[in-house]
C-alpha positions in Angstrom: -7.7 -35.3 143.0 -7.6 -31.9 141.0 -11.3 -31.6 141.2 -11.3 -31.9 145.0 -8.6 -29.2 145.2 -10.7 -26.8 143.0 -13.8 -27.5 145.1 -12.0 -26.5 148.2 -10.9 -23.3 146.6 -14.4 -22.1 145.8 -16.3 -20.5 148.7 -19.6 -21.8 150.0 -22.3 -19.4 149.0 -25.2 -18.6 151.3 -28.5 -18.0 149.7 -31.5 -16.4 151.1 -34.1 -19.0 152.3 -37.4 -19.4 150.5 -40.0 -17.3 152.0 -37.6 -14.5 153.1 -39.0 -11.0 152.3 -36.8 -9.1 150.0 -36.3 -6.0 147.9 -35.1 -6.0 144.3 -32.8 -3.5 142.6 -34.5 -1.6 139.8 -32.0 -1.6 137.0 -33.5 1.5 135.5 -33.1 3.8 138.6 -30.8 1.8 140.8 -33.5 2.1 143.6 -34.7 -0.8 145.7 -38.3 -2.1 145.5 -39.7 -4.0 148.5 -42.8 -6.3 148.4 -41.3 -9.6 147.3 -40.2 -12.8 148.8 -37.8 -15.7 147.7 -40.0 -18.3 145.9 -37.0 -20.5 144.7 -33.2 -20.5 144.6 -32.2 -21.2 140.9 -28.8 -22.8 140.4 -27.5 -22.5 136.8 -25.4 -25.4 135.1 -22.6 -22.8 134.7 -22.3 -22.2 138.4 -24.4 -18.9 138.3 -27.4 -18.5 140.7 -30.4 -16.4 141.0 -33.7 -16.0 142.7 -37.3 -16.7 141.5 -39.4 -14.3 143.4 -43.1 -14.0 144.4 -44.9 -10.6 144.7 -46.4 -10.3 148.2 -49.3 -8.3 147.3 -51.0 -11.0 145.2 -48.8 -14.1 145.5 -47.8 -13.9 141.8 -44.6 -15.6 140.8 -42.4 -13.0 138.8 -41.5 -14.5 135.4 -37.8 -13.4 135.6 -34.9 -15.0 137.4 -33.1 -12.2 139.4 -29.3 -12.2 139.9 -28.3 -12.7 143.5 -26.6 -9.3 143.6 -29.9 -7.7 142.8 -31.9 -9.0 145.7 -31.5 -8.0 149.4 -33.3 -9.2 152.5 -35.8 -6.9 154.3 -36.3 -6.6 158.0 -37.8 -9.7 159.6 -36.2 -12.1 157.1 -35.1 -15.7 158.0 -31.5 -16.7 158.1 -29.7 -17.7 154.9 -29.3 -21.2 153.9 -26.3 -22.9 152.3 -27.1 -24.3 148.9 -23.9 -25.5 147.4 -20.6 -24.1 146.1 -20.1 -21.6 143.3 -18.0 -18.8 142.2 -17.2 -15.9 144.5 -20.1 -13.5 144.4 -18.2 -11.1 146.5 
């Protein structure tokens, strides 16, 4: 019974759908770099989440998982998808 109550307290997160064009925050300068798309939503066992991205210029998968707060949609992107529940990402 307690598990159900906890699940209801956690908000449903909305993730960008695969194929959505995005920009990524550069951790060094804090600027946004366009030219990527969401290749995969990665859900971690600890409840965290991130995105695996594909570079649009050559189709290469970037070998890093990006935190959801470092990825924003670009104009022309598709609607977000609901991919489960997790911690409030604010």
